[in-house]
N, C-alpha and C positions, 0 to 999 in steps of 0.2 A: 677428715673422714666423718661421714654421718651414716647412721643406720636406723633401721626400724625393725622391731620384733613384733610378730603377731602372737595371739594368745597361745599359751603353752599347754599341750595336752598332758604333759607329764614332767614333773620337776625331778630330774635325775641327771647327774653329771657323768653317768657311765660312758666309757669309751665304746666305740663300735668294735666288737671282737672279730679278729681275723679278717679285716676288710679286704675285699677284692673289687677292683675298680674296672668299670667299662667306661672308656673316655671317647665321647662322640666329637667329631670334628677335631681329631687329635692333633692335626698339624704335624710339625716336625718333632714334637715331643716335649713341650715345656712342662706340662703337668706330669707327664710320664717320668721325666727326669726327677721331678720333685718326689714322686712316689718311689722311685728307685732308691733315692737317698734315705727314704723312710722305711725301706725294705717292705713295701706294699706291692703285691702283684697288680698289674694293670694291663688291660688289653685295649688298644686303640682302634677306632673306626675312622678311616680317612680315604677320601676319593682321589685327592690330588696325587698324581704319579710322582711328581718331584718330591713332595713331602714324604711319600712312602719310600722313596729311595734313601732319603736321609734317615728315616726310621729303621729301615733295614740295615743300613750301615751302623746305626747305633744299637742294633740288636733289640729293638722294641717290638714286642708282639703286636701284630696289626692285621685287621681285616680290611682289605683294599676294596672299597666300594662306597655306595651312597647310603647314608644313615637311614634314609627313607625305606630302604630295602631290607633293613635288619630289625627294626623295632616291632616285632610281631609277637603275639601270644604264644605261638608254637615254639619260637626260639626261646622264650622265657621259661616255658614249662618243660620242654623236652629237647631243646636244642643243644649245641655244643657247650661245654663247660664254661667257656669264657663269657657266654651270655646268660646261661641258666644259673650259674653259681655266683654271678656278680652281686655284691651287696651294696655297692656304691655306684651311683650314676653321676658322671661328670660331663660337662659339655661347654664348649666355647664356640658357638655358631659363627659363621662368617659375619664380619662386621662392616664390610665395605659399603653397604648401602645405608648404614647408620652413622658412620664416622664423619667427623667434621671435614676430613680430607676428601670424602667421597661426594658423589653428585646429589645425595640426599633423598633418594627414592624411599628408603626405609623410614626416614623421619616424617616424610609426608604421609606415609601409609601407616604410621604408628598406631593411630586410633583404630584403623581397620584390623591390624594385627591383634590388638587388645580384644576386639570383638570376636575374632576367630578363637582366641584362647578361651573366652567364656563359652563359646559353642562347644569346644572340646570338653570342657568340664561338665557341660550338660549332657555329654555322651551322644551328641548328634552323630550320625553315621560319618565316619572319617573320610570315606570316599567322596562325599559331597563337599566336605570341608576342604579336602585336597584339591578338588576341582576349582573351588572358589579361590583358593590361594594362588592358583595358576593365573588368575586374572590380574595379579599385582604388578605384572610387567617384568620385574627382576625377581627370579625365583629364589634368590638368596634371601630376600626379605622375609619370606615365610619360614625359612629354615630355623629361625630363632625359636619356633614353636615345637621343633622335633623333640627336644628333651622332655617337654610336657607330655607329648604323645607316649614316649617310652615309659614315663613314670605312671601314666594312667593305665597303660597296657599291663605293666607289672602289678599294679594294684588289683586290676580286674582278674589277673591270672592267679591271685593269691600268693604272689612272691614279691611283695613290695621291697623297694630299695630301703636300706637302713639309713642312708644319707644321700643327699643330692647336692651337687656343687655346680653352679652355673657362673659363667664369666663372659662379659661383653663390654662394649664401650658404654660410657655413662648415659648416652641417649636411650639405651635399652632398659634403664632402671624401671620405667613405667611398665614394661612387659614383665619384668621380674616381680613387680608388685602384684600384678594380676595372677601370675603363676604361683606366687607365694600364697595369695588368698585361696587359690584352688587347692594347693597342697595342705594348707591349714584345715580346710574343710574335710580333708581326707585323713586327718589325724596327725599331721606333721607339725613340729615346731619350726618356725621359719624366721630367719633374719636376712635382711638385704640392705645394701648401701653401696656407696662409692668409696673405694680405697685408693690412696695415693702411694704409688710404689716406693717413692723415696723414704716413706715412713716405715718401710720394711727392709731397708738396707740395699735396695736396688739403685744403682747410680743413674737414675733416670726419673724425670717427673712425668710419669704415666698415670692416668686415672682409669680405674676399671670398676664397672658395676658388678658386684658379686652377690649371689644368692646362695645361702646355706640352709638346708632343711634336714631335720633329724626326726626319724621315726620314733626313737626312744631316747629321750634326753632333750636338753635345752640347746637350741640353735643359737650360736653367738658368732659374730664376726671376729676375726683376730684383732688384737690390740696392737697399736703402733709400738714399735721398738726403737724407732729413730725419729729425729725431729723433722718437722715439715720444712721444706725449702721455701724461703722467701727471698726473692731477688734483692741483693744488696745487704742482707742480714748475714753476718758471719756464722759459719756452722758451729762455732763455739757458744753461740747464744741460744737461749731457749730453755726448755724443761731440763733440769739437771738429771732427772731420772731417765731420760732418753739419750740414746747414742746420737752423735752427729750424723747428718746425712752423708752419703758417700759420693765423692767427686769422680769425674771421668778420669782425671789424672791418677787418682788412687786406684781406681778399678783396673786401669790399663797398665799400672806400674810404670808410669812415665813421669819423670821429674821435670823434664823440659816443658815449659808452658806452651799451650796452643789454644786456638780459638776455633770453635765449630760453628759454621753457618748452615743451619739445617733447612731454612725456609719453612719451618713448622709454625703453624698458627695463622692468625689473620690480622689485618690492619698494619699500619706503619709502612716503612720502606721495605719492599720485598727483598732488596739486596742485603738488608741487615736483620731480616726477620729470623727468629729462632737462634739468635747469636748467643752462644754460651762459651765461657772460658773453661779451661781444663780444671780450674779450682771449683767448678760448679757441677751439679749433675747434668747429664744430657737432657735435651728436650726429648719428647716421645720418639722412640725408635720406630720408624714406619717402614713400609716396604720400599720406600725411596731412600733408605739410609745410605746406599752406595753413591748417591748424588751429593751427600753432605760435603761441603768444602771444609777442609782442615787447614787452617792458616798457622804455619809454624813460626817460631821466633826468628828464624833466619830469613824470613820473607818468602820462603817457598810454600808450596801448596800440595796437598795430597788428599787421598780418600781413605775411608775405613775399609779394611779388608774384612771378609766374612768372620774370621775368628775374633777380630776386635769388636765388630758390631754385635756378635753373639755374646761376648763378655759383658757388654753394656746391658744386655738382656739377662745376664747371669747364667749363661750356658757355660759348661766347661770349656777351657781354652782349646782342648783337643777334640771338640765335638765334630763328628764327621759330616759336615754339611755336604750334601750330594744333590745330583740332578741339576735342573735349571732353576731360574727365578729364586736364587738363594736369598737375596735381600728381602724379597717378599715373604719367604718362609720365616726369616728372622723377625721381620716386623709383625707378622701375624701371631706369633707365639706369645703365650703367657710367660712372663719371666719365672724360671724355676724357683728362684728364691721366694717370690710372692706365693708361688704354688705350695711350697712347704708350709708357709704360715697358714694359708687357707685350708689345706688338708688337715693340718693339726687341729685347727679350730673346729672343722666339720666333723672330725672323727674322735674328738676328745683326747688327743694325744698330749701327754704332759710336756711341760717346757723343757725339761732335761733332755728328753728324746728329740724334741724339735731342735734345740740348740746344738746337739751333737750332729744331727743331720746337716744343719746349716754350716757348721764348721767344716765338715767334709766337703760340702758343695763349694764353699768359699775357696778352699785349697785347690779344687779342681778348676775353678774359674781363674785362679791366678796361675794355673799350670804347674802346681806343685804336688800333684798326685796323679 
């Protein structure tokens, strides 16, 4: 894990009082479930019909639509309570054009996106910026800037968010840095960096670029609670002050050994790429998780079912996955367990409250609550 903190406008550890979250690009509910276990109200904005079906089945408050249609001054000043009264802005924009597994349009356009962010901070007319964003080819590339637009609209409306939490693939860290500079110039304390999910008890080696901004208080990234996974190094080795990373076998409650071939990553023999044993954390769970080959000790082969793939993402075992493209929904989501850590760091929630929420979540992931 590495991080960077920008100049702090106020040295105060105070927690955000009575937080209420609006979650952009909310997906099937990874961050929302984290908020639920912390007893924090959250309202999601999501356009994908399948993800919305899952959210409805999970009883997660949702506005079904495009985030570009909601981030206006009118909604912030006199709109519905879920927008007007929100004190925390969260967002995990689509990552397909930035991810290693994708075609790379976002990576190629990254510097263009940084330029657009700087224009937004300069308060150029957004209609012109939006028109120019449309020239990027894949419209998802520019969606990474929507949270900045929402934050600037809130500031200009005189109702700034007390905290902002953004999450994306590591390639987007450069955009987070620019957005962080913008928020710092508007009076926020900002921290950003890349977190490794196995260092927070997620049975998976996923890396996520995180930005946390605080209006009143010091922004910090969460500190690791578990050891980093290093291939070939036993989980018992490492910092004795940290817990061992969590294996797939432990997370799924399976004593019989198995091997997963996920084809995740690059280089080497494609047939052996992403090969992990049940005694190790999973490779990154992507939207292609249903294609992972699971080689059992008796020589047979199977695939992960949605509840199992969801558990590797730390969703409750009984989570009501609904609609179509369920593997894609699972792969797109932020792991709720990581979400708990990030929200607690962003909102100044104490470790006792955090650990109690994680204990309840862990029980649900194991199907014991």
